[in-house]
N, C-alpha and C positions, 0 to 999 in steps of 0.2 A: 666847480670845475672838474673835469673830468678828468678820473683818472683810469690807471690800466691794469686789468686782470695780467698775474705770471702765472705761468704754467710751462711742465718740461717740453723740451723739445721734443718732437713724436716723429722727426723726418722718418727714421730706422725704430723696427721696433724693438725691445729692447731684447740683448739674447738672452736673458733669463724667463723672460716671461712667458706662461702659459696658454693653451685655450682655456676660454671660462668653463666649459663643460668638457666633458668626456665624451667620445663621440661612439655611436653603435656602430659607424660603419668604419671599419678599419682603413678603408681607399681615401675617405676625408679626412680621417685623422691623421695620418702620413703625409696627404699632400698638402695639410694646415704646417705640420710640423716644420717641410722641407723650408718655408720661410723665415722658422728660427733658424734652422743652421745657415740659410744662406741673409744672412741680416744688413749684408752692403750693398752697396749699388755696384759695384764691380761683380759682384756674385749673380747678381739676377742677372746683369746684362750678358753674362757668360749661358746662364739658362735660357734667357732669350734668345742669343745666337744661333744655340745650338739647335731649337727649337725652329728658329727662322732658316739655315740650313738644310733641315729636312723637309721643312715643309718646302723651298724651293724647288729639289729633286724630286719631291712626292707629287709635286703640282706638274713635273715635266712629265712623269710618264702618265698621270692623266688626261696630257694633252695630246698624247702620241699614241699610245696601247686601244683606246676607242679607235681609231682610224685603222688600224692592225686587224681589230676583231672584224672589221666591217668584210675587208679585204678576205679575210681567213674564212668564213663560211661562203664567200665566193666562189674561192679556189676549190674546195669541193664541191662547187655545185650547189649547194644547198642555201643560198641567200635567204630565203623564205624562211627557214627557220632562226634569224635574226631575233625576231619577235620573241617565240618559243623560248629562244634560251634568255633573251633580255628577260620575260617575267618571273622565269625562274630565278634568275639571279635577284630580281629585286625582290620577291616574295622570302628568299633565303635571307637577303639583306637585312629584309624590315624583320624575320623573327629572332635573329642572331644579334642583332644591336643591343633589345635589351638584355640578351646574356651576356654580351660583352658590359655593357653597363654596370651589371649585378660583380661580374668578375673584378672589373674595376673598383669597384666600393668593397666588395668582400675581402680582394686582395690588397692590389696597390694599381695606378694607373700604369707604371712601367709593368709591369706582369702582364697586363691586357695587353700593352703594344706589343711584346713578346709572342702572347699566342696568335694575335694576328699577325704578326710578320711572318708565323710559321703559315700558316693557311696562303699569305698572299704567293710566297717561296715555292710552296707544292704546287698551287695552281699554276702558275708562271713556267715550272718545269713541266706537269702534266699537258700544258698549252702549245709550248713550243717544239714535243717533243712528239706531239697526235699525229698520226696517220689516218683519223677518218673524223668524222664530223660530232662520234660519240663522246671521244674522248678530249677532243677540243670542248664541247660542253661539259663535261664533267671538271675540266682544269678552268674552264670560265667560272663554274660554281665555284670553287675553292678560292681561285685568286679574288673575287669579287667579295665573299666573306673578308678575305683580309684586307683589302684596299677598304671598303666600306668602314670598316671595324677600325680603321687606322685613321680615317679621316675624321670618322665618330669621334676617338679619344682627342685627337687634334682639338678639337670642341670644346673637349670637356676639361681639358687642362687649360686652354685658355678661358675657360669661363671660373676655373681655379684660382687661377695667378692673378685675375685683374678686376679690380671694384667695378662697379656698375658703372661711373662717369667714362670710365675707359673703355668698357668689354667690348661696344661695338666698333669700335676704331680699332682697338687691341686684333680680335677678331677678323678683322678688314684686312690689318697688315697682312698678319699671317696667312692671310689668304690671296694677297696682292700678287703672288710671283705670273700667275696665267697672264698675268701684261704684260712680261716679259718673254713667259716662256713659249706664249704660240708663236714668237718668230723664229724661237730656238727649235719648237716641234717641227716646223715646215720642214727646213732642209734636213734635220733629222729623218724624218718620212721618206722625203724625197731620195737620202743617199739609201736607206734600206730597200725602198720597193724600185728606186730606180733601176737594182741590179736584178731584178726580176720580181714578178708579183710573188711567188712562192717563198721569198726572203722574209715576209712579214716574221717570220718565226727568230730570226734575229731581234727582231724589233723586243720581244718579252725577253730573248736572253739578258741583253744589254742591260734592263732594270733590274731583273733579276740579281744583278753584282751591286751594281750602286744605290741601290735603297737601302739594302741591309747598312751597307757601307757611312751612306749620309743618318741613319737612324743610330749606330753608336754612339756616337758623342753625349745625344738626347738620353739616352738608355743609360750609362756612364752617369751623367751627372746627377739622374735620377736615382738611382739607385745608392749610390755615394752619399747622396743626403737621406736617403730612408735608411742606410745601416747607421750614420752618425746621428741621426736624430733618435735610433734606438737606444743605441748607446748612452746618448744621452738625459735619457728618460723622459723626451719631449712630447713621444707618443701616447696617449691618453684614450685608453678604450673604457666604455663603458661595458658590465656587466653582462646586458643581452647580447653583445655582439658577438659572432663568430670565432674572433679570436679567445676573448676572454671564455668561451664556453668550450672553447678546445682545451682552455688549464684548467676547467671546474672539472672534467668529468674524469673517470678512474681511467690508468693507463690501458687497463682490457677493454675500453668503449672509446676511448679516444678517437679512432680513425671510422669506426661505424659512428658515433655522434656529430663527428665534424661533417662526416658525406651526408650525414641528415639533416642536419644546419645550413649546409649550402644546397641541396637541394629544395629545400622549403624558401630559402631564401631567392635563388635562382626562379622559383618559381617554375619548373622543368613541365609540369603537366599544362599547364597553361600557356607557355609559349608553343609547345606541340601541338596542343588543339588548335591557335591562332593560325599556325605556322600551315599545319592540314588543312586547316579549313579555306584559305584563300587560294591555295595550289589547286585543290579539286575543284574550287567553284570559276579560275581565271586561266590553267592552265587549256579547259578544253575550247575555249576559244580561241587560243594560238594551233591548236592541232587538228581540228575539225577538218580542215582539207585536206587531210592525209590519212582520213577515213572514210572507208566506201559509203555508210551512210552518213555521212556530212552531220548535222545538226540533229538527226534524228536517229543517230547511234546509238545503243546501248548503252555502251560505254559513257558516252559524252552523257545522258541522262543520267547515269547511275552516278559519273562525280559530281553532278550539281546537286542531287538529292543527299548524297552524302557529306557532300563541300557545307550545305546548309545545314543538315542535321548537326556538325560538328563544332559550327558558328554559333547555335544554339547551346550548345553544351557547354562550348570556352566563356560565354555570357554565364551561364548558371555557375561556374565553375569559380569565376571572379568575384561575382556577387555575395557567393553562399559559401566556399569553401576553402577557397584560397586564404593562408595565413599573411603572406605578402605580395598578395595580388599586382599584376602589371600596373593597372590604372587603379591606383591608391587615392584613399579620399584625400591623403595628407597632402596632395600633389593636383587633383579635380577640383580647383577654384576657376572662376568665370574666365579667369584671362588664361588660364591653360586651354579650359577647353574651346575657349573662343581662336587659342593658337592652333588647336589641333585642326579646327575645321579651315580655318584659313590655307593651312598647309596641305590638307588633304587635296584639296580643291585646285590649288594653285599647282600641284606636280602633278595630278590628274590632267589639265589643261596642259602643260607645261611637254608631259611626254608624250601627250597626243599630236604633238607640233614637230618634237623633236626627233621621235623616232626613225623615221625614214627621211626626214628631213635631208640627211648627209646624203641618203642614197638615190634621191629625186636629185639633188645638186648634181652629184655624180655625172646621170645619165642626161641633164638637161641643159649641160654649162659644159664648155669644153676647154676646163680648168686643169693646169695640172696636179701633179699628188700635192706637189708647195704649195700651190694655190687655192687646191681643195681644203687641204687641213686647215690652212688659213680662216676661210671662210666656215670651217665647222668648230672652230676655237674662236670665231668671233663674239658667241655667245656668253663663253667662259672668262673671255677677256674682259668682255663690258660689264658682266657682273662684278670682277674683282674690280675694276675701274670705280663704278660706280659705288660698290661698297665702301671704298675710302671716303668718299663724296656724303655718302648717307651716316657713317660713323663718325665723321668731324662735326654734322649737323648733330647728331644726338649729343658729343660730346659738347657743342657748344648750347645748345638749347634746353638739354637734359631733360626731355621730353622726346616721345617718338611717335606718338598719335597721327598728329597730324602729315607728319612723314610718310609713314603708312599708308595713310589716303591719296596723298598725292604719287606716291608709287604704284598702288594702284589701279588710277586713272590713266595715267600712262603705260601702265602694263597692257590695258585693255584696247587702247589706243594699238600698240605693236603690233597684238593678233590680228588687229584690223588691217594692218598693214600686210603683213604677214599674206595674209586670206589674198588680198590683192593681188599677192606676188605671185598666185597660184593659177601661172600661164606660159605657155611657151615660150614667149617672145620676154619673159622678165629680165629688168637688166640687173646687172651688178649692186649699184649703186640701190634699187628699191631692194634687193635681199638682204644689204648690210645695216639697212635703215630699219628694218624690220627688228632683224637683231639687236640693234642698238637699244630700240626703245625697250624690245622686250627686256632686255637685261638691263636697262634700268630701273623699269618699273619693276621686276624682282627682287634688285638687289636692295633699292630702297624697303619693299615688303616685307621680304625675308629675313633681312637683319633687323629690321625692326620687330618683328614677329616673336623671334629666337630671343632677341634681349628682354621683349617682355615676359614671356614664359619661364626664363630662368631669373628674370625680378622676380616672378610669383610665388616662390617654393623657397623654403631652406636651404642651407647648402646640401646636408645631408640627404635632402633628396632630390638635388639638382640633377646628378646623372640619371636617375630613374624618368625623372621629366623628359631632359633633353633625349633619352631613349624612346620614350613614349610620344614625343613631339618627331623622334626618327620615325618609328614604327608605322603610325598612319601616314607621314608623308611618303612613305616608301609603300606604301597600300595602296594611297591615290597614284603613284608613278607605276606601280603594277596593273593596277587597275589601268589605266590611260594606255600601257603598252600594250595590255590584254586587246583593249578594244581598237586600237589603232593597228594591230594585228590581224585581228577578227577580220578588221575592213579590208585591210591591204590585200591579204591571201585570198578574200571571197572575192573582190569586187577587180582588182588588177588582171588575175585572169581572163575575167570575160570584156574588160576594154581591151585586153590587148586581142582577144579575138575577134572583136566589133573592130577595132582597127584595122587589126592584118588578118581578113577574112581568108586570103589566099593560101595564108602559109599553115602547113601542116601543123597538128597539134604538138605532136614533138618536140618541134623547132620551138615552138611559142614556149612549151614548158622550161625549154632551154633559158630562152631569154626570160623567162619570170624566176629562174634561181641564180641566174649571174649577171649582175650590173655591168660588169665587164662585157661580155657578149653584147647586152642593150647597145650600150655606149660603144662599142666598135659595130654595129651595123651599117651598111650601106645610109648614105645621108636620106632617101627617101623612105628606108625600112625604118630609121631611126626616129626621125620627124613625126610618124606614126607612133613609136614608142612612147616617145615624149608626151604626146597628146593623152595616151593611155593612162601614162604616171600622172597628170595633171588631173583627169578626172578623179582619178582615186585617193590622190593629194587632197581635192578641195571636200571630200566625203569625210577627211579626218580631221583638217583644218578648221571647217565649219565649225564643229561641236568642242572644239577649243577654244573659240571665241566665246561662244555661249556661256562654256564653266568660268570663263576668265571672272564674270560679274562676280558670282558668290563669295569672294574674297572681300570685294568691296564690303558689303553687307556685312559680313562678319566684322570687320575691322569696326564698325561702327560700334559695336556692343564690348569694345577693347578697355580695360584699365588704364590711364594714362601715367602709370609710376614715374615717381621724382627718382632720377638715376646720382645717385651720391654717391659718396667714399666706400658704404658699405659690400657686401658682396652680394646681398640679393633686398627686397624690399619689405621682407616682413621680418628680416633679424636684424637686431641692433648690431650687429658683428664685423668685422673684419676680415680679410681673405686670413689671416692667419688664426680666425677660430677666437681671437679674442675681443673683448668688447670695443663697439665703436667712440667710448666714454676717453680713451687714449688721446681720442683726434683733436687738436689744438683747435683745427677749424670749425669743430662743433661745441665744443667744451671752453673755449677760450672766446670773451668777448669784451670788447671797446663800451664801456658805461661814460 
């Protein structure tokens, strides 16, 4: 006769329960202690609601600000600098992301939020007050650091507070606001720019106010839990953690030892080397057309040479000298390496297709600001919506590899449709179909890839793993932006001259620098301009299609981890840091 094993109810983690082991990373120790403070469901829902509110507002600004950026560069007559500024932003974001990850680990998640918010506010102030394209570029650099870092920390926090079986769906839910915000963003853009093109500054000023206000509840909840956990002695640091190091040194050496510990932990040298290397290698591709000698200019050659040397030095530093390398052996397993390859080429292909898509659509179609914004947001809306589908599928199947392969196949078809759309008489339906297919494939591919990468490492290494994935994703995007910009700035002037041989060179240069002037030209001239745009865009979107096949090959080599109750697939621990043996599901059996 069957008997039933009896065990304690583990629906809630007991108030006195402590992590199984002390953590070397204070940020991980503090976030695990959060669940010991917020032990009830109501407290959890307060936390989730605060994060959800901030995610909604943050998504709204990412759905509108890029449109203001396109218009802002054009308003200064420097639309071609869109690529150079974007490449610089992407490289900087790539370098800063591991730094923010280390800050989140060495201090705490809310402290990293505050630092990121500071950069975003500073950047938006500079951008909205800019009177020239140089100040605009500096403002964009700072704001991009803040916005990218905030989005990155959101990803870390979601991974912190969700077990593997819910990870993908939880991430998708908190990434869902673009589905609604795309329809809210369109009238916002119309309302701001409808008063005049120069009113784009107010678009930045709006979010300068509401983003900090929306982040405040999340910061209050996280800081309160951190302080209470510290008072209740629920946070355990290992002896070799930066916090323990600080406590162990003499008072005379406290500051110096702490600074040195942080510099080693952050691997500042490695970050500077990789940032400098890719800056010197990629920026010349976006600026060559502004130099008298073009590609043969001595400055371009010197930048390429020094960039290559710095890249070699970075590799030697990481392999031989760095105590806390960015690409630590602790996280470089097969799944992590494969995830990096997939993400790198996905973002390379995507940014090739995306960078000048908005500009091309504005010139080629007679859309209003509202319609243009909705078209620009089709991709983000699709990704948000299909991430929900992919997340639900992973929650149901507890696996991800087949979903990855399916998503990649749809992605390739989407890039093919997008290439077909590279015509002067393309319909809106064809444009939307291409964006929907790309968003479907991208959502399935990247959500599965991110989940796999997070599952393959310990919780203490998770932020670094996410940062490493983000680093190479950003670098792939930077390369895509640089290649797209190089093609655009080299070929569009030639195609304009070919299509409009009777117009003076000065006027063609003005058309090249302003999408508003190109769109506002008389019908016969505009038709020729559209042909020049089509010829140029084809040279960018064809390589994007070719690059999209590489992630499919990489997916074949992925591990297919089981997505269970644990924080990751390599430790038998819960999101509190405690042993998974507490779970009734895994330890109570019917005989």
